[in-house]
Structure formats: C-alpha cells, structure tokens
Steps between C-alpha positions, in 0.01 A plus 500: 500500500607858431443795734254754358667839475378841385573430133410131493273408209315175562353280223182623333336531161564867423342683209538859388147623435327804355179631654266686266291778655156613388650831382751324277819495706749216521630433851817303571463209741607155611312190608684252720333162550601193702745293296287185508196530726183690426486828696291491814458879499593805295633836614485808278765746617420873489824692544599815693486854361686511166585868542705394804666191356220244535481227235425133443863419587486669842674269745204332672331418170816377332563269793136386506528401133835332566379293794124452537438278197755250632442531874120536509365406154376857458479671160647851504387755242682833510500785252597862448205737508466758223813705445707292744843364409720234659759243397211304350410786264281809473122496481329734259305804616556750778446498874151620594503518879298182541205598279563348155698228678159343562532373143840348582352308794211388281744379233687289755177348628387429144831326429465286813148403395607417145778275633264334750725595789338388826419673826605852396622743767637850469821591679549875507802684634483872587343665191396152393281470811303802381452335163376186675259695719371720218482254212550150636171389649323320211343159550799307363734629774513289816651777715807718539823527693605863550869566568575842656159649410524884502131562418624790290313458172197312635191641669253392769265387223762249389521354850120493509497291182720238666295520820196402294661164422644212699831512310800478734717811524832438674717806567873457566596820681858592598554634851690798359309559177541842338128542429274279712618333819318214674285705738387727215442201276272337757301821522472555124424138412240467776253590225560153353383241756696213346827695468788361703806703596830314539770716659864444404719611789804701394406510132483809279295578189719308254528191723874467433621198694149361548451298182450165671232607750315696229497201263390276789210736572394499134511121481313457829222716358464375143598135553436419867560129443870572433717482809679817602765616560609399153819291466830684513661250262389315188 
C-alpha cells in the first residue's frame, strides 16, 4: 500500500467533459468515476469565487476528484463556471455574480441526468455555496454540502426555498472563517430546520490543512454506508 499524499492521484475513469448551457456557452469540466464499480453517489462541485482565484481545480475539489472515486465509489463532477479559467481550461462567457451562473448549475445537472449518474448532491465552496442555495434545489438534487458558506450572494428567500423541502443541508464552517463563523452560521441557517452546522476547530475559510476531515464529512453525508475516516493509504 502507498500513503496518500496531497498530490496522490488514485485510480479512476477520468473524462474531460464540456457542459453546454442554455445560453450557448461551453464550460470546461471533468467527470471522475470509480475505476470499476458503479458509483454509489455523485457530487457536483461548485467552486469558490473566480474573481478571487476560485476554480474547478481549487485544492479541495482536485483532491476530491483524485481520491473519492477510489476510496468511496463516488462520482465527482467538477467544472469551471462561465468565464473561469484553471489548468483544465477556460470556460466561455463572463462572470455574472451568481445570476447567469444558474444556467451553469442547470447544465451540470442536465449532464448528470443524461449520464444517469445516481444520487446527485451539490458540494459548494464559498461562492459555490451561494450557487447551491440559489440555484441548486430542483427535484433531482438529493441535498447539499456547503463548505465555508458566506451567505454573500444568496438571500433569505433562497434559504426559505430549502426550508420548504426535506433535502439535507450540511454546512462545514471554519472556526476562524473570514465571512461567517459558527455562531453566526447557526443563527443564519436557523431558517432551514434541517440544516446542520459542523464546526471545524482551528480552520480558516480555505480549509488549508483540513482536506481529510472535509472529505470525510462529504462522504459521511452523501454515502453514509462508507466508513469514515477514509483510508490514509491505498
């Protein structure tokens, strides 16, 4: 067995994909599937703010794609929203502050449906949590995991939409977040009865150094039959 390190890439079926939006844009993405087994769940990753360096290759999402298909039989779909560039490429269009990005989220969900990907969850991080809250509550979504939710681009009406469902909403909140700390998060998300706040002691907004507990929390939510913590070697 080999120790899993920050840059370890475990076996998976990886495919560069293109998402097509309703307004005619082509978005760069990747789908990572378990190498042999059928996926037990699917996570669609919505990345942090692109005007501040957020992208599909941001560290938590890159590591999720590198590890979760092998360690948890989870399919990982990540993509660059409109106007966003990363090592994987640049998506067409321009950043729209979370408004037109609704079409990007819809394109990812349509892709997952066309590929018959099972048990679809959204995993948002920072700006991506606002996209999940604003645009990610259609019937085909099982629930959402929100990493460092700032509640910056979303409104009380968006929380009300989630409150009107029984879809799980799990919020991973750093103790020293720049925007919304645990006590504030509990107050703001009280509007959603099923929302659960998980505090990460010592962590900051970007969760540097906390990859393993974040991935464990995602897996525990979307695939509760998988034992966590995940293996440290493969």
